[in-house]
Structures are given as structure tokens and as C-alpha cells.
N, C-alpha and C positions, 0 to 999 in steps of 0.2 A: 140510387144504386140498389141493385137487386140483392136479395138475401144471399144468393150464391157468390156474388162478387164480394160482398162484405166478409163472407167466410174465408174466401181465398186471401183477401187482404189481411185479415186477422192472423191467418196461418203464417203468411209471409213475415208479418211483424213479430210473431212469436219466434220463428226460426232466427230472424235477425237478432232479437234480444238474447236468445240462447247463445248464438255465435259471439255476440258482443260480450256476454258474460264470461264465456270461455277465454276470449282474448284478454279480458281484464285480469282473470285469474292467472293466466300464463305470464302476463306482464308483471303482476304483483309478485308472483313466485320468483321471477327472474331478478327483480329488484331486491327481494329479501335475500336470495341466494348471494347476490353481489355484495350486499352489506355484510353478510356472514363471512364471505370470502375475504373481504377487506379486513374485517375485524380479526379473524383468526390468522390471516396472512401477516398482519402487522403486529399481532399480539406478541410481545417479547417474552421468551422463556428465560427465566432467571439463570444467570451464569452459575449460580450455586448448583443447579442441576446440569452440570457441564456436558454429560453424555447426551441428554435430550436436547440440550442447547445446540450442540454441534450436529447431531443427527438431523435437525430441522433443515440443514443445508443439503440438497440432494443433487447438486451438479458440481462439476469441477472445471471452471473456466477462469483464467487469470488475466490480470492486466499489470504490465510494468509501468510504473509511474515515475516520471522524472520531472522535477521542478527545475527550471532554468532561472536561477537567481544568483547572479555573480557580478563582481566588479572586473572580471576578465572575460567578457563575452566571446571575443575572437578565439581565445585559447580554448574555451569550452567547446565551441562549435567545431573547430578544427579537430579536436580530440574525439568528439562525438561522431563526426563523419567517419572516422576510421573504426571506432568501436561498433557503430551501427551496422557495418558490413557483416560483422560476426553475429550480432543480435538477430538480424533477419534470417540468417542461415541456420543458426544453432539454438535459437531461443524462441523466436516468435512463431509458434505453432500451437494453436489453441490458447495462445497468450497474446493479447493485444498490447499496444503501446499508447500511453497517454502522456503527451508532452504539455506541460503547463508553463507558460511564459509569464514571469512576474511583470508587474507594471514598471519595474526598474530595468527590465531586460530590453536593450535597444534594438534587437533584431526581431523582425516580425515573422509571422507564420509563413508568408509567401517566400521570403528570402531563405528561411530555414529549410523549408521543404525542397527548395531548389538546391541548397547545399547538400541535402541528404539524398538527392536523386529521386524524390517523390513527385508525383503528379496529383495535385489536389483535384478530386472529382466530386466533392460535395461540400457545401458550407451550410451549416444548420445552427441557428441561434448563436451566431458568433463563434462557433466551433468549426474548425477546419477538419476535413476527413479525407483520409487516403485509404483505399481498400486494395489489399493484395489477396492472393489465393487463400492463404492460411491464416491471415491476421488482418487487422485494420489499425490504422494510426489516427488518433484524434489529437488536435492541437488547440489549446485554449490560450487566448491572449489576455493581457492586462489583469493578471491575477494579483489581487491585493494580498500581500504577505504582512502579517503582523510585525510592526516595527519595534525595535528596541526603544526603551524610554530615554536613551542617551543620545548624544550628538552623533551625527553621521560619521564623524572622523574617529570615534572611539574604537579602540582595539580591545580584543577580549582574550583573557588568559584564564587558567584554572584558578588563579588567585584574585581574579576580579578585573574590572575594566582598567585599561592602561592607555596612556597617550603615545607611547613610543614603540611598543612591540605587541604582537599577538595576532589574532585572527580578526578579519573584518566582520562587520555586522551581517554581511550576506551569508557567511558560514554559519553563524549562530541562528539567524532567522530561518535559513533554509532547512537546517536540521530539525528545528522545532516544528516547522510546518507539517512534517510527516506524522508527528505524534498527535496532532489535534485538528488543525485547519483542514487537512486533507479529508478527514472523515466528516467533519462538521459541515463544510461547504460543498462537498462533492458527493454527498451521500446518495442522492438520486441516481447519479451516473454509476456509482459503485454497485448499485443493486443488480446491475447486469452481470456481476462477477461474484465468484465465491472466494477468491483470494487475490492479494496484491503482492507485487514485488517492488522492492526499493533497491535499485542497482545504480551505482554511480556512473556518470558519463565516461569515466576512464577505466571501466572494467571491460576487458577483452576476453572473448571466448575462443577456444581452440578446437572444440568438437561439440556435437549436439548434446544439450542437457535438458531440453524441454520435456522429454518423456519422464525423466527422473523427477522433475518438479511436479508434473501432472500426477504421477503415481503417488508422490508424497501427500499431496492434498486430496487425493481420492480416498485416502484413509481418513475416516471421520475423526480419528483420535488426534490428528495433526492440527496444531494451532499455529505453529511458528516454525520457519526454517531459517537456517543460517549457513554461511560458508566459511566460518572461522571465528575463533575467540580472540578477544583483545582485552585481557584483564589488566586494567590500569586502575590504580588506587589514587584517590585524592584529586581527581579531576571532575568530580561531580559533587563538590562540597555542599553539604547540608541536604542532598537529595534524600538521604535516609530520614533526616529529621522532619523534612517537609512531608514525607510519606506517612510518618508516624502521626503527624499533626492531622493529616487527612483522615487516617483510620479512626482517630479519636473523634473527629467531627462527625463521622458517619457511624460511630458506635459499633465498629467492626474490628475483627482481628485479621492479620495477614494469613493467607492460606498456606503459603510455603515459606517456612522460616529460614531455610538454608538451601544452597545448591552447590554442586561440585563443578569445577572448571579447571583449565590449565593456563598457567601464566606464559609469558613470552619465552621462558626458558624450558618449558615443557614440564614444569612441576605442577602436580595436582594440588589445588587449593580449595578450601571450603569458604564459601562466601555467605555471610549471614544477611538475611533480607529483613527489612529493606536495606539497600546498600548504596553507598556513595561511589561504588566502583563501576567502571565500564566493563562490559562482558562480551557482547556479540559485536563483531565488526559491522559497522553500519553501512559499508559499501555494497553488501550483498545480503539482504534479509528479505523475508516475506512472511505474510500472516493471513489468517482468515479474516475476511471483512466482517463477518458476523460477530467475531469476538472484538477486534480492535475498533470497530465502528459502532459497537453497542452503547447504549445510553450509560451503562454502569462504568465502562472503561473510559468513555469520553468525559464523564463527570470527574474522574481522577485526573485525566489529562488537562482538563480546564483548570482544576485546582492548581496544578503545577505551573500553569501559565500565569495565573494570578499571583503566585508567590514571587515572580520575577527572577527565579533562579536560573532559567535558561540564559538570561542575559547577564546577570550579576556574577554567575560562577561558570559561564561558558558550558552549560550542560548541553549535551548532544543526545541524539536518539540512542546512542550506545549505552547511555545510563538509563534509558526509559524502558526498553523492551522487557528485560528480565524483571524489573520492578513491577511493571504493569501486569505481567503474568503471575508473579508471586503474590501480589495483592489479591488476585481474583481466582486463581486456580490452585488446588491442592496438588502437590507433587507434579508441578507443571513440566518438569524436564522429561517426563514420560510422554509428553505431547509435543516435544521439540524434535525436529528432524534435522540431522546434521549432513551437510554436503561438504564438510571440511576436507574430505579426501580428494575433492576436485580442485582445491586451491593450489596454485604454484607454491613451491617452497622457495623462499627468498634466495635470489642469486643463482637459481638453477634453471636449466631448460626443463620442460615438462617431460614426465615419464609416466607410464601407466595411465591412470584415469585422469590425471591433472588436466583441467580444462579452463580454469578461471584465473585470470591474472589482473590484479589491480595495480596499474602503473600509469604515471602521468604521461610518459612518452615512450614509444617503442623505438628501438634502434638495434643495429647490428644483427646478431643471430636470432634474437627474439622476433624482430620485425620480419626477417626472412622466413622464419618458421610460420609466423602468423599469415603472411602472404601466401605461402605454400598451402596451408590448411584451407584458406578461403578458396583458392583455385582448385584444390582437389575435391571440394564439396560439390556434389551434384544437385544441391538445393539451390534454387534460383532466388 
């Protein structure tokens, strides 16, 4: 090989090595950047720095989550069919729907979507999906729900398990699921959203409310929303004592020692925290996933599960939300958004802003009004 050819060959090799070096540097930089992104993206800001903690969430997209876990599946589905008509018109806009069918629920996703008038257009990893213009519905089958430690026939009351009267295990297991299992087992899915809604299958809507909810959670101060107070004493026996036990085990103090609320008669009451009282109606609540799905809050929820109080004393999520907020957030009521003005007054037809009705069955004037509101809506 001539000297000139060797020079050209060496030059080409040099250029190749330089280009290869640049490529390696770019690849290594990308890897380092990705590692940093993962680290800083998942690094949890302490709830103690609540403003920074909430500001880390920079989008407002929600998901309505409904667990189907009941001993009356036909009643649930028939009621849900009617309620869903108003959900899709008045709620599901920038808010998706996640239906979770427990392993005890005898109706499958295909039959359920047919009942609800959906056409499944995708199935991914065992999750069924339906896409509409403004929202999507996902349905997960065979959800394992943590069982009570008692026999399947046991009934549950505020005074403890009972053989003759009370609520079935489905009621207690289903309420408890929203406080712990939802966030523990569905955390990856929930990362697609900034807030969740828990709305019962028998909640009917009479006018659009999605913008109100979106705006509430667009305010980074908002942690929790509700549509009514249900202050009941004595139906969350020892919830306060178990919370005190948790605080001692963690060597910490409660952040909010008391809160104000109204009882069923409209009287203003002061509730000391931790509390064994129910406060917020569990049939329409919502919260930021960043808070309720955080490791700190889940640690508290897990502790409550291990105490067996959910099943021994018929605890529900109505005893959980305000206690979880009080344990972790100072003056948390300043971060709670009320939609109570939208709730129907018992026994009355709606007036003004009223749009939310919790009722097992619609009939008479209420049913006629509901049908009229659906027909008048131009939302498909």
C-alpha cells in the first residue's frame, strides 16, 4: 500500500473514531440525564413541606374510580346504568372513569359495557378500554379485595360483628379498599392523573359540574373536595385511639388538632382530632393522588388496616379522610374545597345550583326531572 493510501486510510479511521467518540458521549449524556430525571421525578418531597409538595403537581386531570363489590350485582348495575347517563354528560370531561370489578363480582366487563352502552375498542393487559371524545373508560376485572377475617355471613355494625343484623362484608371491604388498596395496587395507573373522585353508583347529576371540579383541583392549595358533611359520633369506635397509637409509633404529633363542621341539624360543632366521628359523606369525595397516594399517608392507612378496626368496628372511609388530613396537614380545612351547595336538600326538588342527588332509586317527579335534564343537554 502506498504512503498516500495509508494516509487516507489513517485519516478515515481518525474521523471514524472522533464520530464514534461523539456518539458515545451523546449516548452517555442521555443515560445520565435519564437517570437524573428518574431520580428527581420520583424523589418524594416531604408532606411536611406541603406547599412544595403540592406544587410539584403541574397538571389537572382526574379519574372517577368505582369499585364494583357487592352482594346485589343486578341492583348495582341497573342503578349505575341510569346514573352513568348523567355522568357522561355532566361529569366525564377531562375526567376519566375507572371501573374495578372485584373477583366476587359475577358480571364481567363485556356484559357490563353492553349494559352501559359502551363499545370496547381496546384490551390491554387484561384491562378493557372504551374511548369517547372527552374521556375514556377503563375496566379491570378480578380485583382482589382484602377480606374481613370473619366468616362470610358475618354482618357488621358500629358496635361490632353481628349474626342477625348489620351491613354485609362487601360494604365494609369496599369502603376500606378506597383508603389503602386503591393507591397501593393501582399506583402506576394513577400516575396518569392528578386527582381522583370517589362517587357512588347511586349518585345522579342534574347539570354539568366538571368545570367546578377541574377548577378546584387547578388550585394547588386544594387537597380534598366533598359534597356534604355527615357528622356521626360513635360509629368509628377506637379510630382516634388507633391513630394516637400510630402517631406514637412514628414519634410524631398530629398536625391539625381540631376542625369545625355541621351536624345533621345544622348546628356547628367542633371536632377534636384524631376523631372517632364520621365527617365527610363518602358518596361524593375526591382528593389529590399525590397526597393520598404518598408513602407517608399509605403508611398510616396500612397501619389502620392492620389494627382490624375496619372490620371490627365497621369503619368506613367517612372516618378516614379527615383523620388522614389532620395527621399530615396543618390547618387542613384551608385546603378542603366544598361542593355542598350542589347537593340536593332532602325531600326537595332541586333549585338554584343543586345538581348532586344521592338516592337508591329515582321515581315520580325526581325521575321526570332527571330525564328532562338529560334530554335538554346538548352534550352527547
